[in-house]
N, C-alpha and C positions, 0 to 999 in steps of 0.2 A: 745625689742619688748613686745607685750602684748599677753598673752594666754587668751582664752575665754572659760569659763566653763558654759554650759547650763544645768540646772537641769530639769529632766522630770520624771513623773510617770503617766503612762496610758494617755499620752497627745498627741496622734497622731493628734486628731482634733485641738489641739492648735498649734502644730508644723506646720500643714498645713496652718495656718494663718500667722505665724510669721517667721518660720525657714528659708525659702528660701530667703526672703528679707534680713534677718540678715546676712546670709552667703554671699550674693552678696555685701552687705555693707562692711563687714569685708574684703573680698578679694580685693575689690577696694582700701582699705587702706593698703594692703600688709600683713594683719593679717591672717595667715594660720593655726595656732595652735588652732583648734577649738575642744572642747571636749564635748561630750554628756554624762553626768552623769545620768544614768538611774536606777531608784530604783525598779527593778524587774517588769517592765511593762508587762502586759499580752496582750496588743494590738500590733499593728505592728509599734510602734514608731521607733524602731531601724532600721527596714527595710526601712521605709520611709526616715528617716534622712540620711542613708548611700547612698540611691539612689540620693538624692539631692547633697550630698557632699561626694564622695567616699573616700577622704582622712581624713574623720572624725575619731577622736579617740573616741572609745566608752568604757566607764567604766560601766559595767553592774553588777547587783547583782542577785543571784539566789533566794533570799528572800528579802522582804522589810526591809530596815535598818533604814528608817526615813530620813527626809530631812537633819539634821545636818551632819550625817555620810555620806550621799550621796554627799553633798557638799565637805566634807573633802577628800573623795576618788577621786573626780574629780580634785580638786586642786592639789592633790598629783602627778597626771600625767602631770601637766602643765610643759611645757618646759621653759617658760620665767619667769623673776623675778616679773613681774607685772601681776596680774590676774584681769580679768573682769568677775565677777560672775553674771549670768543672770538667772532669771526664764524663763520658756519656753513661757510665755505670755508677754514678754518685746520686744518692737520693737525699734531698734536703729535708732536715728534720726540725731545725731551729735556726732563726736568724734575727738578731736584734740589730736592725738597720742603723738606728741612731748611735748605738754603742760603737759599731764598726766605723761609721763616719767620723765620730769624735776621736777615735783612736788615731786615725790618719791625719788629724789636725797637727799632730806632733811631727815636726820636720824630719826627724831621724827614723821614723817608722817606714820601712820599705815594704814589708809584707806581714800578713797575719794569718796564721794557720788555725782553722776551726777544729773542733773535736771531730775526728773521723773514726767511726766505729766499724770494725770488721768482725764478721762471725766466722769462726773456724768450723771445720767439718765435725769436730767433737762437740759442738754446741757452745764452746767458750767464746767470749768476745775479747777484743783487744782494741785499744785506742792507738791508732797509727800515727798520731801527730807529734806528741812530745818526744824530743830527741836531743842528742848531744853529740859532741865530737871529741876525738883525741888522736894524738900521734904517738905511736909506739912501735918499736922494732922496725923502723924505716917505712911505716905504713900509716896512711891517714884512714881513720875509721869513723863511721857514724853509726850510732846505735839508737834504737827506740827504747824509751823508758818513760813510764808515767810518773816516775819519782825523780824527774830532773830537778836538780838544785843548782842555783847559780849564786855567784857572789861578785863583788866589784862592779856591779852594773845596776843602775837605778831601774826599778820596775815602773812601768807605765800603766796606770789604771789596774795595778795588780797582775798584769799579764806576765807570764814567764817567757824569758828569752829562750829561743831554741836555735839550733844550728841551721836548719833549713825547713822551708815550707814545701810540702808535697804538691807537685804541680797538678795532681789529680783533683785537688780541692783546696784553693788558697785565694786570699784576697791580696791584690796588689794596688799600689798607687800608680796610676797609668803613666804619669809624666816621669816619675822616678824610674819606673820600669824601662821606659824608652831611653832615658838619659844614660843608663849604664849598659845599654846595648842589647836589651831583650834576651830571649833564649838563644843559646849558641846552636846554630843549625848544623854544626860540624860533628855533633855527637851521632854515633851510629844508631840506627833504628833496630830494635826497640830502644828508645832514647833514655835508658836508665842513667841518671846522673846529671841530666841537664838542669833539673830543678835544684839539686845540691850546688851545682856550679853557679847558677844565678844568685842563690842566696849567699854563697860564700863571697862572690864578687861584691855583693851589697855590703856584707860585713867589712870587707877590706876597705871599702870606700867610706866607712863611718856610719852606715845605716844599721838598723837592727831588725831581726825577725822575731815576731812574738807569737805566742799561743794563747788562745782564749776559749772558754767554754760557752761564750755568748753566741756561738754559731755551732751547729752540729750537722754532720753528714753521716749517712750509712754507705759504706763502700761495698758494692756487690761483687767486685772482682770478676767482671765478665768480659775482660779485654779480648779483642779479636786477635791480638798478637799471639795468644796461646794456640790459635789455630794455624798461624802462619809460620811459627818457628818452633823447633824442638826445644826441650828443656836444656839440652846441652848447648845449643846455639845461643839461647838467651843468656846462659851463664857466661859463655865466651864473650859475647858483646858487652855484657855488664862489666866484666873485668877489663876489657879494652877501654871502655868509656871511663872507668875509674883511673886507669893509668893516664888517660888523656886529661882528666880533671886534675890529677896531682901534678903532672908536668906543666900544666898551664898555670896553676894557681899557687903552688907552694913557693914561698920566697925566702924563708929563713934558711940560711946556708947550712946550718948543722942538720936541719931536717932533710935538705936536698942530698947532702953527702950520705946520710944514713939510708935514705931511700935508694940511692943508686948502688950502694953496697948490697942492699937487699936484692935489687934487680940482678946484679952481677952473680950473686949466689944462686938465684933461680935459674939463670942461664947456664951456668957451669954444672949445675946438678940436673939439668935437662928436665925441668918441670913442664910437662907438655901443655897443660892448660894455660900457664903463664906465657909460654913461648908463643902460642897461637894468639893470645891477647896482645902480646908485645908487638908482634908483626903488624897487627891492625893499628895499634897505637902509634907505631913509628910513621905510618902514612899520614898522621896528623901533625907531624913536626913543623911543616910550614906555617900552619895556623897557630901553633904554640909559640913559635919564635915571633910571629907578628904581634900576637897579643902581649907577650912579655915585654917587647920593645916599647909598647905604648901604655902599659899599665902604670897607673898613678895611685898606688896603694897608700892608704892612710894608716892602716893597722897591720902589724905583723901577724904571722900565724900563731905565735905564742900568746900574743895579747888576746886574740880572738878565742883560742881554745882554753885560755886561763879562766874564762867565765864559768866553765864547767869543771874546774879542778875540785870543787866541793861536791861533785856528783856522788850520790849514794844510791844504791839499788837495794831495796828490801827483799 
C-alpha cells in the first residue's frame, strides 16, 4: 500500500481548504496511513487535523527544523514501502494505486511525479511536473515543459523520465529514499532546490525519476512562506540554494571550470543579487566538501543531461 505524508507549518487556514477532501479521497481508496509532519506550528493545525481524522499520525517538532528535515521525519514514520509526499496546499484529483505500486516494482525507479495542475491568475492552467535539465554558459538549469522528449533511455510502462520530482507532490520508494540520504537539511529555508538535489543524487546513483498521468493533483499555491519572506528574500535564498546544489553535485570537470569562470565574472562585475547569494552559499562549503568526498556517483552530468538532448518545445 501507500503511506501519505502531508507537510505543514502554521497552515490551519490551508488545511481547512484541502485536508478533509484529501482524507476522504484517500480513505475511499483504502489508504489509511496518513501522517501530518508539522514543523512547530503555533496555530491550531494539529488540533484541526486530528478532529478531521482521529487516526492521523502526527509528527510534531518543538522548534522549527525546516522543510527538508520535516519531510524526512514524516517519511520515517510511514508504515508502507511507497510514500506520497504532499504539501498541505495540494488537492488529490486522481490516483491509480495499483499502477503506482507496480511501477515501483522496477528496482531502478526512485520517484514518480504525478500530474500537478496549477491555475494562473489569468485563468490559464499549467502542468508543473514535466521538466528537463541542461548545462549552458557555466550554469545548470531546469525547466518546465509539457513537451519533454527523451532518448537513450528505456521507458517504463510508457512513463516519461524527468529530471526531478517536485517535493510538493511526489511518490518515493521509502527504502531507496533512505538509502541515498533523504532530503538535505542544509538547504536554506524556504528550501527551494532540495527536491531537485534529491532527484539528481538519485540519477547519479543509477536510479530514474518518472512522470505519470495515472495520478493527478491540483496545486493551490497557498504556502505560508509567502507571508514570512519578501519576494526579494525568496529570490536570494533560491539563488543561494542553487549555487549550493551545483557546487555539491556537478562532477564533470569541464562543467565545473565553466561554472567557476561564470562565478568569477559575476564577482568582478559586481552583480549584487549573485554576490548576496554567493555569500550564503559559501557558508555551506563544509557540507559540500564532506558530501563530495563520500559521493559514489555511477553517472556523469553529461550522461544524465543527455537524456533530454532531443528536447523540443512547441
